[in-house]
Every structure is written in C-alpha cells, then in structure tokens.
C-alpha positions as CSV (number, residue, x, y, z in Angstrom):
1,X,27.4,255.8,8.5
2,X,29.9,253.5,6.6
3,X,33.1,252.4,8.5
4,X,35.0,251.1,6.0
5,X,37.5,247.8,6.3
6,X,40.1,250.2,6.0
7,X,39.8,252.5,8.6
8,X,38.8,249.4,10.9
9,X,42.4,247.7,9.9
10,X,44.0,250.6,10.1
11,X,43.0,251.1,13.4
12,X,43.6,248.1,14.6
13,X,47.3,248.0,13.6
14,X,47.8,251.3,14.9
15,X,46.6,249.9,18.2
16,X,48.9,246.6,17.9
17,X,51.7,249.8,17.4
18,X,50.5,251.6,20.3
19,X,50.9,248.7,22.8
20,X,54.8,248.0,22.0
21,X,55.7,251.5,20.8
22,X,59.8,250.7,21.4
23,X,59.7,248.0,19.4
24,X,58.7,247.5,15.4
25,X,56.3,245.2,14.4
26,X,56.1,244.0,10.9
27,X,53.0,243.7,8.7
28,X,52.7,240.0,9.3
29,X,53.2,240.2,12.6
30,X,50.1,242.6,12.7
31,X,48.2,240.5,10.1
32,X,48.2,237.3,12.3
33,X,47.3,238.8,15.6
34,X,44.9,241.1,14.1
35,X,43.2,238.1,11.5
36,X,43.5,241.0,9.1
37,X,44.2,239.9,5.4
38,X,47.7,240.5,5.1
39,X,48.1,241.8,1.4
40,X,45.3,244.4,2.6
41,X,47.0,245.2,5.7
42,X,50.2,246.0,3.7
43,X,48.2,248.2,1.5
44,X,46.4,250.0,4.8
45,X,49.8,250.6,6.2
46,X,51.3,252.4,3.2
47,X,48.4,255.1,3.6
48,X,49.1,255.5,7.5
49,X,53.1,255.7,6.3
50,X,52.0,258.6,3.9
51,X,50.2,260.5,6.5
52,X,52.3,260.0,9.2
53,X,50.7,258.0,11.5
54,X,53.8,255.3,11.7
55,X,57.2,255.3,10.1
56,X,59.0,252.5,8.9
57,X,62.4,250.9,8.7
58,X,63.5,248.1,5.9
59,X,65.9,245.0,6.9
60,X,66.2,242.8,9.6
61,X,65.6,245.1,12.2
62,X,63.3,246.8,10.8
63,X,59.2,247.3,10.6
64,X,56.6,249.8,11.6
65,X,56.2,252.2,14.4
66,X,53.6,254.7,15.4
67,X,54.3,258.0,12.9
68,X,53.3,259.8,16.4
69,X,52.2,259.1,20.1
70,X,49.4,257.4,20.6
71,X,47.6,260.2,22.8
72,X,48.4,262.3,19.6
73,X,46.7,260.3,17.0
74,X,42.7,260.3,17.0
75,X,40.5,257.8,15.2
76,X,39.6,261.0,13.2
77,X,42.8,261.1,12.0
78,X,42.8,257.5,11.0
79,X,39.3,257.2,8.9
80,X,40.8,260.5,7.5
81,X,44.3,258.9,6.3
82,X,42.4,256.1,4.6
83,X,39.2,257.1,3.5
84,X,39.5,260.8,2.8
85,X,35.9,262.5,3.7
86,X,34.5,261.0,6.8
87,X,30.5,261.0,5.1
88,X,30.0,261.4,1.3
89,X,26.5,261.0,-0.3
90,X,26.8,259.4,-3.5
91,X,30.3,259.4,-3.3
92,X,30.4,263.5,-3.4
93,X,31.4,265.4,-0.2
94,X,28.4,267.3,2.3
95,X,30.0,270.7,2.0
96,X,28.3,272.2,-1.3
97,X,25.0,270.0,-0.8
98,X,22.0,271.8,-1.6
99,X,18.3,270.8,-2.6
100,X,15.5,272.9,-3.4
101,X,11.9,273.3,-1.5
102,X,10.7,270.8,0.8
103,X,13.8,269.5,0.9
104,X,16.0,272.5,1.5
105,X,16.6,271.3,5.3
106,X,17.8,268.3,5.2
107,X,21.6,268.8,3.9
108,X,22.0,270.5,7.5
109,X,21.5,267.5,8.6
110,X,23.6,265.5,6.9
111,X,26.4,268.1,7.7
112,X,25.0,268.0,11.7
113,X,25.9,264.2,11.7
114,X,28.6,264.8,10.0
115,X,30.2,267.3,12.5
116,X,29.1,264.4,15.8
117,X,31.1,262.1,13.9
118,X,33.9,264.1,13.8
119,X,33.5,265.0,16.8
120,X,33.5,261.8,18.7
121,X,36.4,260.2,17.0
122,X,38.4,263.3,16.9
123,X,37.6,263.2,20.2
124,X,39.1,259.6,20.6
125,X,42.8,258.9,20.6
126,X,44.4,255.5,20.2
127,X,45.8,255.8,23.5
128,X,42.3,255.7,25.1
129,X,41.4,252.7,23.8
130,X,44.5,250.8,25.0
131,X,44.0,248.2,28.2
132,X,45.3,249.7,31.2
133,X,47.6,247.6,31.7
134,X,49.5,248.9,28.2
135,X,49.2,252.6,29.9
136,X,50.4,251.2,33.4
137,X,52.9,248.3,33.0
138,X,54.6,249.1,29.2
139,X,58.2,249.8,30.8
140,X,57.1,246.9,33.2
141,X,57.5,243.6,30.6
142,X,60.4,242.1,28.8
143,X,60.9,243.2,25.4
144,X,58.6,241.1,22.8
145,X,56.6,240.2,25.3
146,X,52.8,240.5,24.6
147,X,50.6,242.4,26.7
148,X,47.1,241.6,27.3
149,X,44.5,243.3,25.1
150,X,41.3,242.5,27.2
151,X,39.3,245.4,28.2
152,X,39.4,247.5,24.6
153,X,36.4,249.8,23.8
C-alpha cells in the first residue's frame, strides 16, 4: 500500500488545526510548523475544503478551521478526500478486478487488503492521534499558545 504525500500532509495539517480548534491557522503557519512545502499544502488544503474537512475565512482574521469535530474525521475520510480510491492496481479500482485460471483468487486478496486498510483508517480519528495534553488542557491555554505535540502516535 502506498501512502501518498498528499494524504500524509493533509493529515498533519488537520492535526495542527485540531490542536487549536478555537482559532484559525494560516497555511503558512501550518506549513512552517509541520515542515511541509507551502505551495503543495495550499493545494491539499483546497481539496480538504472541497471535501468539507476544513472551512476557511478570508481576511486578516481569517485562516482555516476543522470542518467537523476532530472525533468525527477519520484517516479514511482524509485519504479519500485527497486520493480518491484507497488502493488501486495500475491506477484502476479493485472492485471489478478479475483474473483467469490459477490467478483467479488474487483479486480477492487485494480486496481484503483494501478492506483491512479501510477498517484501520476508518477506526482512527484525528482526536485519537492528538497528544493527551490537547484533550485534557485545550481550554486551559491562552489564545495562541501552542500545545506540546509530543506523544502523538
């Protein structure tokens, strides 16, 4: 299974937003914090916005927020928002894959792998990946204070 740079960057950006849900973050701030190329992140965030995973506001007080609560956004949502199909074979979805003769059982294996990956990603929300301090203390920090990000899985 290939995890694309888009899916990785999108997830990292969403986790940044999830750490500070009360205030908007700019793409520049996210890119700097996560060491992601700004131009690439800008296009990825656009895809996340179209999928409803982030919302945005223009202007000097603008930026990006999560489009839904962190406990309602799964890694499967993120992967599908930026990559479409979870797993493809030669850029084709696995659904209609069929091989003749001795290889006839192989498409079923590929589909089982896809189903297992979807189950893991679908069972993992942004909230489960946040450091414990974010869950316990998110309202105890002053606006703009950055929470510790150690301990994320």
